[in-house]
TISENU-875860 format. One record per atom (N, C-alpha, C): x, z, y; residue in three letters. Coordinates in steps of 0.02 Angstrom, whole numbers, plus 50000, padded with zeros to 5 digits. Example, Ala and Ser with C-alpha at 12.3 -4.5 7.8 and 13.67 -1.06 7.14 Angstrom:
2
506605039049716ALA506155039049775ALA506605039049835ALA506425035449888SER506845035749947SER506455039450002SER
***
This chain:
229
542815174745399UNK542945171945465UNK542425174245516UNK541785174145496UNK541255176245541UNK541325183545560UNK541495187845510UNK541575194945524UNK542155195945572UNK542715192645561UNK543295193545603UNK543145191345675UNK542795185645681UNK542615183345748UNK542155188245783UNK541685191045746UNK541215195945774UNK541585202045800UNK542055204645760UNK542435210545779UNK542875209045839UNK543225203245837UNK543665201445892UNK543285200745958UNK542675198045954UNK542275197246015UNK542135204046047UNK541915208846007UNK541755215446035UNK542375219246057UNK542945218046024UNK543565221146047UNK543765218346115UNK543685211846124UNK543835208846189UNK543385211646243UNK542745212346227UNK542275215046277UNK542455222246295UNK542655226146244UNK542845233046257UNK543475233346300UNK543945228846286UNK544565228646325UNK544415226846397UNK544005221746407UNK543835219646475UNK543485225246513UNK543035228746479UNK542685234346510UNK543175239846530UNK543675241046486UNK544185246046501UNK544605244146561UNK544785237746565UNK545175235346622UNK544775236046687UNK544135234446682UNK543705234946741UNK543675242146766UNK543625246946719UNK543595253946737UNK544245256046770UNK544815253846740UNK545465255746766UNK545565252946836UNK545285247146849UNK545345244146915UNK544815246546963UNK544415251346943UNK543875254046985UNK543365248847005UNK543295243746963UNK542805238546977UNK542155240546942UNK541765244446975UNK541165247146943UNK540645241746929UNK540605236746973UNK540115231346964UNK540265227346901UNK540905225546892UNK541095221746832UNK540985225846770UNK541165232246774UNK541075236646716UNK540345237046696UNK539895237746744UNK539185238146729UNK538935231646699UNK539175226046725UNK538955219546699UNK539165218646626UNK539785220646611UNK540025220046542UNK539645224646495UNK539505230646519UNK539125235446478UNK538425232746464UNK538115229846516UNK537445227046507UNK537465221146460UNK538005217146462UNK538075211546417UNK538105213546345UNK538455219046331UNK538495221646262UNK537805224146240UNK537445227446285UNK536765229846268UNK536305223946253UNK536365218646292UNK535945212746281UNK536105209646214UNK536745209346196UNK536945206646131UNK536635210946075UNK536625217446084UNK536375221946033UNK535625220946022UNK535235220546076UNK534505219846066UNK534315212946042UNK534775208146046UNK534645201446021UNK534835200445949UNK535115205745917UNK535325205145847UNK534745205345799UNK534795201545746UNK534305201845693UNK534445207945650UNK533975209645605UNK534085215345561UNK534705214345518UNK534815208045496UNK535405206645455UNK536055207745494UNK536065205845558UNK536655206945599UNK536765214345612UNK536225218145623UNK536285225345633UNK536565228745570UNK536335226445512UNK536585229245449UNK537335227645442UNK537535221645459UNK538235219745455UNK538655223945503UNK538395225045563UNK538745229245611UNK538805236345584UNK538275238945554UNK538305245645524UNK538815245945468UNK538835240645428UNK539315240545373UNK540035240545398UNK540155237145453UNK540835236645480UNK541055243045515UNK540575246945539UNK540755252945578UNK540605259545541UNK540355259045480UNK540165265145443UNK540775268845416UNK540675275245403UNK541175279545371UNK540855282345309UNK541105280745249UNK540775283045187UNK540715290545181UNK541135294245217UNK541115301545211UNK540715304845267UNK540725302045326UNK540395305245382UNK539775301445406UNK539775294845397UNK539235290745426UNK539125284745381UNK538745285545326UNK538625280045279UNK538245274245312UNK538245268645278UNK537965262545307UNK537235263345327UNK536825266245283UNK536115266745299UNK535995271145360UNK536405276445368UNK536325280745427UNK536535276945490UNK537095273245486UNK537315269345544UNK536795264145563UNK536495261045513UNK535985255945525UNK535385258945562UNK535165264845539UNK534595268145571UNK534755269945643UNK535375272145655UNK535585273945723UNK535575267745768UNK535815262045742UNK535815255945781UNK535095253645796UNK534655254145746UNK533955252145755UNK533635256445809UNK533775263045808UNK533495267545858UNK533765265845927UNK534415264245930UNK534725262545994UNK534415256146022UNK534285251345979UNK533985245046001UNK533295246346032UNK532895250545999UNK532235252146026UNK532285255546094UNK532775260146101UNK532875263546165UNK533075258546220UNK533515253846202UNK533735248846251UNK533175244246272UNK532725242646225UNK532155238246243UNK531685241846292UNK531585248346281UNK531155252146325UNK531445252646395UNK532115253346399UNK532445254446464UNK532745247946492UNK532555242246464UNK532865235946485UNK532805234746560UNK532255236846589UNK532165235846661UNK532685239446703UNK532975244846676UNK533465248846713UNK534155245746712UNK534345242246657UNK535025239746652UNK535095232146654UNK534545228446644UNK534575221146646UNK534825218646714UNK534635222146767UNK534825219946834UNK535575220246845UNK535935224246804UNK536655224646810UNK536995217946794UNK536645213646756UNK536925207146740UNK536965202646801UNK536575204246853UNK536535199846911UNK536945202446970UNK537255208246964UNK537585211247021UNK538225207547038UNK538455208547100UNK539075205647125UNK539095198147115UNK538565194747135UNK538525187547128UNK539015184247176UNK539355179247153UNK539825175547194UNK539435172147250UNK539625173347314UNK539245170447370UNK539265162847371UNK539745159847336UNK539785152547336UNK539335149447284UNK538995153647242UNK538565151047189UNK538035146247216UNK537755148047275UNK537205144047302UNK537445137047321UNK538105136347334UNK538375129947356UNK538575125547297UNK538605128347237UNK538805124547179UNK538235120547150UNK538415115247116UNK537905111347080UNK537625115647024UNK536975115447012UNK536685119546958UNK536915117046890UNK536995121646844UNK537165119846775UNK536585115846745UNK536755110846705UNK536255106446676UNK536125108246603UNK535495108846585UNK535295110846518UNK534835105546488UNK535005103246428UNK534575098546392UNK534205102346337UNK533535101846338UNK533115105246289UNK532885100046237UNK533015101546174UNK532795097146119UNK532315101146075UNK531675100646091UNK531155104446056UNK530545099946047UNK530295099445985UNK529735094945973UNK529055098545974UNK529035104645998UNK528405108246009UNK528235107846083UNK527735103946103UNK527605102746175UNK527535109146216UNK527165114046191UNK527055120146230UNK527705123946240UNK528105124446187UNK528745127946193UNK529225124146238UNK529225117546231UNK529655113346273UNK529505114446347UNK528865114346364UNK528665115346434UNK528825122446458UNK528715127246414UNK528855134146433UNK529595135146448UNK530025132646404UNK530745133346415UNK530965129946479UNK530715123946490UNK530905120146550UNK530695123946613UNK530085126646613UNK529825130246671UNK530255136446685UNK530415140146634UNK530805146346643UNK531505144746669UNK531825139746642UNK532515138146661UNK532555134846730UNK532055130846747UNK532035128146815UNK531935133846865UNK531515138646846UNK531405144446889UNK532035148646897UNK532505148146850UNK533135151746854UNK533685147446886UNK533485142046919UNK533935137646958UNK534395133346916UNK534185131646855UNK534555126746815UNK534245119846826UNK534665114746816UNK534415107846814UNK534245106346741UNK533625104346728UNK533375103946659UNK533115096946643UNK533295094646584UNK532975088746555UNK532735090746486UNK532145088546467UNK531875090346401UNK531645084146364UNK531775084146299UNK531585078446256UNK531235081146194UNK530795077246163UNK530415079746106UNK530745078646038UNK531295074746036UNK531595073545971UNK532325071845978UNK532675071745921UNK533405070745921UNK533605063645941UNK533275058345917UNK533465051545939UNK533445050646014UNK532925053346047UNK532885052646120UNK533425056746154UNK533605062446123UNK534135066546151UNK534795062746153UNK534945059046101UNK535555055146099UNK535575049946154UNK534995047246172UNK534965042346226UNK535075045646295UNK534865051946301UNK534915055346366UNK535585058746378UNK535955060046324UNK536555064146331UNK537085060946377UNK537235054646368UNK537745051446410UNK537525051046483UNK536885049946493UNK536615049446561UNK536585056346595UNK536335061346560UNK536215067946590UNK536845072246591UNK537275071646540UNK537895075546535UNK537765083046544UNK537415086046496UNK537235093146503UNK537835097846496UNK537765103746526UNK538275108946518UNK538105113346457UNK537485113146435UNK537255117146377UNK536655113746347UNK536585114246281UNK536015111346245UNK535625116946211UNK534965116846219UNK534525121346182UNK534165117246129UNK534235119346067UNK534005115246011UNK533585119345963UNK533005116845946UNK532585120345897UNK532865119345827UNK532865124645787UNK533135124245719UNK532735119345676UNK532095118745690UNK531655114345652UNK531435108545697UNK531615102445679UNK531415096545715UNK531055091745668UNK530615087645695UNK530255082845654UNK530745077845624UNK530785077745558UNK531215072945524UNK531955074145532UNK532145080145555UNK532855081445566UNK533005088845559UNK533545090545523UNK533765097445518UNK534125099445582UNK533875104445616UNK534165106445681UNK534875108845676UNK535055112145621UNK535735114745614UNK536225108945603UNK536015103945564UNK536435098045556UNK536525094345623UNK535985093945661UNK536025090845727UNK536495094745773UNK536485101445767UNK536925105745807UNK537655104045792UNK537825103245728UNK538515101645709UNK538735094945739UNK538285090045737UNK538455083445765UNK538545083745840UNK538105087345874UNK538145087845947UNK538775091645968UNK538925096945933UNK539515100945950UNK540155096845940UNK540195093345884UNK540795089445869UNK540875083545916UNK540325080445936UNK540365074345977UNK540435075846051UNK540075080846076UNK540055082046148UNK540415088446169UNK540505093246124UNK540905099146138UNK540605104046187UNK539955103446202UNK539635108246247UNK539295113646206UNK539195119646235UNK538875124946196UNK538165123246176UNK537975125546117UNK537305124346090UNK536965131046074UNK536355131946099UNK535955137746083UNK535405135546034UNK535405138445974UNK534905136845923UNK534325141745927UNK533725139245925UNK533125143445923UNK532835143145853UNK532645148845825UNK532355148845759UNK532015155445742UNK531655155445688UNK531295161445665UNK531605164445603UNK532045160745569UNK532345163145506UNK533025166245523UNK533085172845517UNK533715176245533UNK534065178745470UNK533965175345415UNK534315177245354UNK535055176045362UNK535455179445321UNK536185178745325UNK536405171545313UNK536045168045269UNK536225161145254UNK536135156645314UNK535575157345349UNK535445153245408UNK535935154945463UNK536065161445473UNK536535163545525UNK537225160545512UNK537455160645449UNK538105157845432UNK538115150245444UNK537575146745426UNK537545139545437UNK537575138045512UNK537235142045552UNK537235140945625UNK537945141945653UNK538285147145631UNK538965148445654UNK539435142845633UNK539385140845570UNK539805135445544UNK539675128845580UNK539065127845604UNK538885121645639UNK539135121545711UNK539395127245734UNK539665127545802UNK539195130445854UNK538615133145832UNK538145136045880UNK538465142045915UNK538395142245980UNK538655147946019UNK538175153946015UNK537545152546000UNK537055157845997UNK536465155645954UNK536235160245911UNK535615159145873UNK535115164145901UNK534615161645936UNK534135166045970UNK533475166145930UNK533295172045907UNK532705172745865UNK532065172345908UNK531595168245885UNK530945167845916UNK530475173045886UNK530015175945926UNK529945174945998UNK530445179146037UNK530565177446099UNK531025181146142UNK530725181146212UNK530945185946253UNK530695186346321UNK531055181246365UNK530745179346420UNK531055174646467UNK531685177746497UNK531665184146510UNK532245187546539UNK532845187146493UNK532735188346429UNK533275188046380UNK533545180946374UNK533095175946373UNK533315169046368UNK533785167246425UNK533585168646486UNK533995166746544UNK534665170546543UNK534645176946528UNK535255180846527UNK535735178446473UNK535475176746414UNK535915174546360UNK536205167646375UNK535805163246405UNK536055156546423UNK536615157246475UNK536525161546524UNK537045162646574UNK537685165446543UNK537595169946494UNK538175172946461UNK538565167646421UNK538195163246386UNK538525157946347UNK538905153246394UNK538605151546450UNK538935147046498UNK539565150346528UNK539525156846542UNK540115160246569UNK540685160046519UNK540535161446456UNK541065161346404UNK541355154346397UNK540925149246399UNK541155142346391UNK541605140346449UNK541405142046510UNK541815140346568UNK542475144046567UNK542455150246543UNK543075154146537UNK543565150846488UNK543295148446431UNK543725145046382UNK544025138746411UNK543615134846446UNK543855128546475UNK544395129946528UNK544305135146567UNK544805136846618UNK545465138846586UNK545425142746532UNK546045144846498UNK546395138846467UNK545995134046442UNK546295127946413UNK546665124046466UNK546375123646526UNK546695119946581UNK547335123446603UNK547295130046609UNK547875133846632UNK548445133846583UNK548285133246518UNK548815133146467UNK549105126146458UNK
***
């Protein structure tokens, strides 16, 4: 299921990029291309290996060769990130400034990380509330009504992935999990729990903001399609 979802996601992105090109919408095309690049540099080694396995050719391009090519491409993209990251911000809707900011609830029990995340996201024009533990988060959820939740994989006295599953099932908003363990087992647990993104620590502030915006765009797109259908 995870493999099929992964493939379908990239096929949709490729299709959308193709439509943008056909419509001569260069701005949208660049944004989509930059989004795919951002997804690539955010992949763990296990995800890159899985991508290589799915795209390899046993006769012309074996898995290990494909994996090495992807690793090299990731390094190139990280070096040139300053050149293409700005494409994610182009063609901003002029009404954005008039809209209410998206609300993000941070559930992290590490004070320094909690403060850092809040500072970065407030600087990116989000409305932010942060709590140090899961019980307090449950008290704030009904009052704050977040559009997205950022949740640490490790919480004091609580498994973050189990908390993710409860939050997703109860409130239905996207959840971004932060963690350091990118093993296949943890990644599968995160996906099964409903996490929209597993972001490996450490990460740059630029990547955090861009990935959060991408998750929110996808979520709003799904909600709009549900309403229209």
